[in-house]
N, C-alpha and C positions, 0 to 999 in steps of 0.2 A: 758774418762770417759768412779792371778785372777782365775785363775782356782781354783776349790774347793780343789784340791790336794795341791796346794800352800798354801791355807789358813789353811789347816789342818796340813801340815808338816813343814811350814815355809821355803820352799825351796829358798826363796829370802832373808833369814836371813844373817846377816853379817858373821856368822861363815863360810859360804860357798862362800864368795865373796873375790876376790883378791883386795886389796886397789889400788887406782889409782897410776900409776907409775910416774906421772908428776903432776905439779901444774895445777889444774883446778879451775877456778873461778866459782862463782855461789852462790845460796842460795834460800830461800823460797821467793816467790813473788806472787802477784796477788790477794790475798784474805786477808782482815783484820779481823782475827778471834777475836781480842780483842773487836771489835765493836759489833759483833753479840753476843758475850758472855756476854755483859752487861745485856742481858736478861736472863742469867742463874743465878739461885739463888746460893748464896755462899755455901749452904749445898749440892749442886748437886754433888760435888766431881770431878770426872774426866772431863777433857775438852771434850766438845761435848756431855755431858750427855743430854738425851732427855726427862727426867722425870721432869715435872714441872706443877703445877696447874695453870690454867689461871689467869693472873693478879699477880702472886706471883713473888717477887724478882725483880720488875722493878726499873730502876734508877729513882730517884726522884729529884725534884727541881722546884722552881717557874718559870713559863715561863718568859723569858727575853723579849719576844715580842709576840703579838697576831696578826695573819693575817687572812684575809677572802678570800675565793675562792668558786666558784660554785661547783667544783668537785675536790676532793683530791684523787690521785692515790697513794696508798702505795705499793711501789715496782717497780723498773725500769728494770725488766727482760723482756723477750720476751712478756709475757702477759701484763705487764704494758705499754710497748711501743706500743703494738697493740691497747690497750684501748685508749691511747693518740691519736693515728692516727685516730681512729674511731670517737672520740669526735671532732677533727678538721674537719673531713668530714661532721659531723652534724652541723658545724658552732658554736660549743661550744669552745671558746678560753679561757674562764676563768677557767683554771685548773692548777694544779701543780702536778708533779711527785716527790715523795721522794724516794731516792735510798741510800742504805746502803754503797755501795762501791764508789770509786772516779769517776767511769764511769758507765754508764748504760750498760745493756746487759745480766746480770745474768751469766749463764753458756755459753753464746755465746759472750764472750769478747775476745779481742786479745791484743797482745803486740808486742814487738820487742826484739831481742837478737842481740847485736852488729850490729844494723842497718837493720836486716832482719826481716820482718813481720812474725808473727807466731800466731797460735791460743792459747788461754788459756783454751779452753774448746771445745765446739762443732765445728767440722771442715767441715761439708758438709750438704747439703740438697738435698735429692732425688727429681728429677723433680716431682712436685705434680700432682696427678690425679685430676679428676673432682670433687671428694668428697671434696677436699681442695680448694674450689673456692675462699675463702677469701685470701689464700696464693697465688693463681694464680693472683688475682687482685694486690696484693703487687708486685709481680715479674713484672707484666706488667707496673705498675707505676714506677718501678726502671729501666725500659728499658731492662730487662733481657729476655723478650719474646715479640713477636709481631705477628700479623696475616699476612701471606703471601699466596696469592692465596687461601684464605679460610681455611688455616691450620695454627695452632700455631707453630712458630719456636722459639727456644731458641738461644740466642747469644752464639756462639761456644767458644768465648773467656772465658766464665765463666763455660762451661761444662768441667768436668774432662778429661784431655787429656790421650790418651793411651801411654804406658801401664798403666792400672788403678790399678791393684792389683796382688799380688803374695804371695806365701806361701813357707816358708823354711821347706822342708819336706824331710826326709831321706837324709840329707846332701847336698841338692841342692835346688835351687829355681824352683818352677813350677808356671805357669800362673794360676790365679784364686785362690780362698781360699778353695774350696772343695778339700780334698785330693784325687787325682786320680792317680798320678804317681806310678805305681807298685802295686796298690791295686788289690785284687783278685776278682773273679766273685761273691763271696758272698757279698762283700762290695758293688759292683755295683748294685747287686740285691736289697739290702736294700735302696740304693739311689733311685731306681726306685719305690720301695714300698712307701717310704715316699712321693715322688712326687705325687703318686696316691692318698695318703691320703689327701694331701693338696688340690689337684684338687677336690676331692670329697667334702671336707669341703666348698670350694668356691661355688660349685654347690648347696649344700644342704641349705646353709643360707649365706646371704651377710656378707662380712667383708669390712670395710672402714677405711680410714685415713683422718680426725679424726674419732675415733671409734664410736662416738655418732650417726653418720650418718648411721650406721648399727645397728638398735635397738637390744638389747640383746634378743636372741631367747632361747628356751629350750635347744638347742644344745650348744649354747654359755655358758649358765649357768652351764650345766653339765661339760664342759671343765674347766670352771672357778673354779670348786669345788675341783680340784685335781692338784698336781704338774705336770709339763710337763714330768718329769722323770717317774712318775707313769704311765702316758698315754703311753709313749714309751715302758715301760715294758709290759703293757697290749697288745700292738700291736706287740710285739715280735721284736721291732726295737732296737737291742742291739749291733750292730756293733760299735766298738770303734772309727773308723774314722768318722762315721756319728754322733755319740754322741759327739765327740770333736767339730765338726763343729757346731752342734746345740747349744752346750754349749757356744761356742765362739759368736754365733749370739745373744744369750740371754744376755750375758755380754756386748756386743757392744751396744745394744739398751736399755737394762733394768738395767744394772749394777750388775746383779747377774745371776748365772747359772741355768741350767735346773732342778736342785733339789729345787730351791727356787721359780721360777716363775710359774704361773699357766699354765695348758695345753692350755687354751684359749690364753694366751699371746704368747706361743710358736708357735701356729698355726697362730695367728694374724700377727706375724712378717713377715710371707711369704704371707699369703692369702690376706692381705690388700694392698699389693703392687705388688711385682714382681713374686709371686709364688715361687716354688722350682723346679729347672730344673736339672735332672740327666744327667750325661755325655751321649752325643748322642741324647738328646732331641732336637727337632727343636724349639729352644726357640725364634727364631727371633732376633730382634735387642736388644742389651743390654740396661737395664734401665739407663737413664741419671742421672748423679750426678753433682750438682752445687757445686763448691768449690773455695776457694781463699787462697792465702798465709796466711792471718790472720784468716781463717776459717769463721764461721758465724758472726764474728764481722763485716764483710763487710756489712751484712744486718742490724745488730742492730745499727751500727754507722749512717747509712743513715736514719733509723727510728728515731734515737735520734736527728739528726741534726736540724730539725725545732724547737726542744724544747729548744735549747741552744742559739738561735739567739735573739738579742735584749737585752735591759737592764734587768738584773736579770734572764731572761729566765724562762721557765716553768719546767725545770729539776733542782732539788736541790739535788746534790750528797752529800755524806758524812753525811747522816741523818739516825739515828737509830730510827725507829718508836717504841715508848715505850707504847703508850696507845691509843686505839680507843674506843670512847664511843658514841653510837648513842642515840639521843633523838627524841622527836616528831617533832621538828623543824629543826633538822640538826645533824651534826656529829662533835665531837671535837676530834682532833688528836694532841697528844704531841709527839715531836721528838727531840732527842738530836743531836745538831750540832757539829760534830767532830772538825771542824775548830775553833770554838769559845768556845767550851766546855760549851755551854748553852743549855737550853731547849726552844724550840719555840712551840707556840700553833697555830693550824690552825682550823678555823671554816669553815665548808663546808655544802652545802645542801646534797651532796651525797659523799660517799667514795667507791671507787673500791679497794678492798683489794686483791692486786696481790702479796700476800706473800705465801710462803709454808704453808700448813695447820697447821703444828706444831708451827710455829711462830704466825700465825693468832690466834690460840687458846690461846696463851700466852698473846697477847696484846689487844685483844678485851674484853672489860668489859662485863661480863655476856654473854659469847659466847653461841650462840644457840646450841641446842643438836646435830644437824647434823654436826656442826663444831667440837664439842668435840669428837663425834664418829669417824669422819674422821681422826682427829689427832691421836686418840688412836690406830687406826688400820693401819695407813700408816707407812710403813717401808722404810728406806732410805739407799741408797748405798753411801759410801764414795768413792771418786775418787782422783787419783793422775795424774797430767799432767806434764810431764817433757819436756822442750825445750832444745835440745842439739845443740850447735853451733859447726859445723864441718868446719875446715879451708880449706879443699880440699876434693875431691871425695874419697870415701872409695873403697878399693879393694872389689871385689865381688866374691861370690861362683858361681859355674857353674849353668846354667839354665836360667830361665826367666830374662830379664833385669831389672834394677832398676825401680820401679813403684811408683805411688803416695802413695799407701797403701801397707805396707810390714808387714807380719804377720809370727810368728814363731809357727809351729805346736807343741802342747803340752806345750806351754809357759803359765805362769800365766798372762801375759799381753795381750793387744790387739794389740801389735806391734807398728809401728810408721808410720807417714805420712811425706812426704818431702815437706817443704814449698816452695822450688824452682821448684817443678815439673811443675807448671803451666807456668813458665817463658820460657820454651822451650829453655834454653840456649844451645848454640852449644857445648861449652866445659864445662863439669861439674866442678864446683868450690865450694866455700864456700856455706853452706846451714844451715838450722835448721831442725833437725829431731824432730818431736813432738811425744812423747811416752805416751801411755795411759795405766792406770792400774785401773780397777774397783775392789772395795773391799767390795762387798755386801754380801758375803757368810759366814761371821763369825761375831759374836756379838762384839768381842773385837777389830775389825780393825779400828774403828773410833779413839779409844784411841791410838792404835799403830801408826796410820797415823799422829796424832798430836804430839806424844811424841818422836818418833824416830828422830834423828838429820838428817840434810841434807846429811851428809857424808854417813849415812846408805843407803839412797835411791840412792845416786850417785854410790856407789860401787855395789849395787845390780843391778842397770840398766846396768852398764858397764859390769858386769859379764854375764848378759843375752845376750846383743847385741853383745858382742865380739865373740860369737859362729859363727854367720854368717859373722862378720866383725872383724877379728883379729887385724886389725890396728886401731880400733876405739880409743883406749887409747892414741895413739900417735897423733891423729888428732883432738881430742876433746879439745876445748878451754874454753867452759863455759856451765854450766847446771843450768837453772832456773827451780824451781819446784813449781807448784801451787797445793794446797791441798783444796779439797772440803769435808767438814765433812758430809754434807747432800746434795750431788750432785743431786740426783734424786730419785723419788719414785720408788719402786720395785713392779711390778704387781704380788704380791703373790696371792695364791688362795683366792677368795672372793672379789677381787678388783672391779669387774664390778659394784657392787651396789653403789660405791662411786659416780658415775656420774648420778644417776637418782633422779630427783626432780619433784615436782608437778608444773604444769603450773598455773601461777597466772594471773588473768585478770587485765590489766592496760592499760592506754591510749597508743595508738600506735604512735610512732614518725612518722612524715610524710615521713622520709627517708626509712622506711621499711614497706613492706607489712605485713598484719596481719599474714599470715601463716609463713613467715620468722621470724617475731617477736616472735611468739609462740615457734618456734624452739630455738631461742636464749634464751628465758625465761627458757625453759627446761634445757638448758645448763648452766644457771647461777644461782647457789644457792644464795639466798638473804634473808635478814632479815631486813625489814624496809628499811632504807636508806643505808644499807651495801650490796654491791654486790661483790661476791667472784669470782676471776678469777686467775687461776694458773693451770699449767699442773698436779699438784697433784690431782685435781678433776677428771682427767682421769685415775689416778692410775699409770701413767708412763710418762716419760719426753721426748718428741720430739717436734720439732719446730712447726709442724702442730697443735698439741694439745694446746700448750701454746698460739699460735697466735690466734687461733679461739676462745678460751675461753676469751681472753682479748678483742677481737673485739666484741663478743657477749655481754659481760657485758656493754660495752659502748653504744651499740645500744639499749639495753633493759632498761636502766635507764631512769627515767623521766627527761625531760628538766626542 
């Protein structure tokens, strides 16, 4: 979860791809589109169409059963799981999570290919800074960090092992993803100039992850008003190598390139975390990255585990939320059960709507204006994730050794990660390479993603990865492809206003101080007994944003 040139010219089209020379098993897996598309009206036309009036085209049917619960959480992605964890911390055990897919985790789920664990979506988490204190608490709870001699230390078994990343550039591999091998003095000079601009932005006004902890300043809003590409033009930063790297970075975190995302998002990518370091800078120790063979599913599975224990459990998977209606005394939620093909009704005191805003606007009866407006202006990037089972180690081009993250300069894709990298096996053998393609830069790509056959993507991916690995076709045994029609919100110009809401006075739970509660209330858009929590409300999709918003919604609702 590419390049705008690819989207414009179709360089990954079948016409330019050599068919597989041997039998390769595989298919589409991981996401049940037919479930989500039950919410799409018959008149919408193409799969994945996003135009629909709230409440229109919903599946109907008399409830087969009515159940009661204190709090209903609609959506079992990272935000929904974080909300469930926070409710349990508050001593509220009478809740249920309804999840569309057969397992929780949203874009942070994982799977297996021929017995090897691999991600189906997000595959790493940067070591969080102090602004993400809720995420830090989660990592401490999971045993990933502990305090030693007054300092926090992370379990090295979960930190990405070296070599971490490499770039296929000018016919060979180089260490790191910023193109440096053979570039000229002009390119290096622009690297330094961009690094200076990022440092100046950090000094002038704070940036944070999650973003709400650095309130939007006049400088932020000015950057938020223009595309990142326009800002680079204004600054005279036009070097093609720098532009490629910045475009790659935006596609990596935001699903679309520097012509689509705002200048605020482009600067925020660096200023909120690790900065930007030009070659030769004394950057100190490299930023740590937590990763696992199954990606961030390692985290979401542990968050979901307490919800599936015991009879019935609190996690109800395979449910399509059809309708959410809030009244003075409570909330009514209707959901279709895929296993029984029946509609079940839930009566709750509160509902945490941990759904993408475009879905929430469809299923909430009489949605509030702020929800309608957010849904209307939120743009989504489709993603493709392919897991390639390789029977034995690939031959390699000269240069840097095989790494966890492997990227091809000028490619439409984000490259691939190696599922077996963390295992530190002495002799390279069978593995799964997880390939990512973000398709957020052209309006027709959702349709193409869903309509093109598996063989189209298989041959396109083979053609691309065979450049650095000519023996790939002979060693590939299986390719499973997961498609996300609305994988993540893209922080286009104007995004920052999505996250700003009025503070409301309400009774403070004993578990939170008044100041912290007010912060969480600002973070949680709500209407009566409906509390909204999803990374969409931040305008872009990363673990820290989704987790903090889910946690905040659960802390701020009335018991």
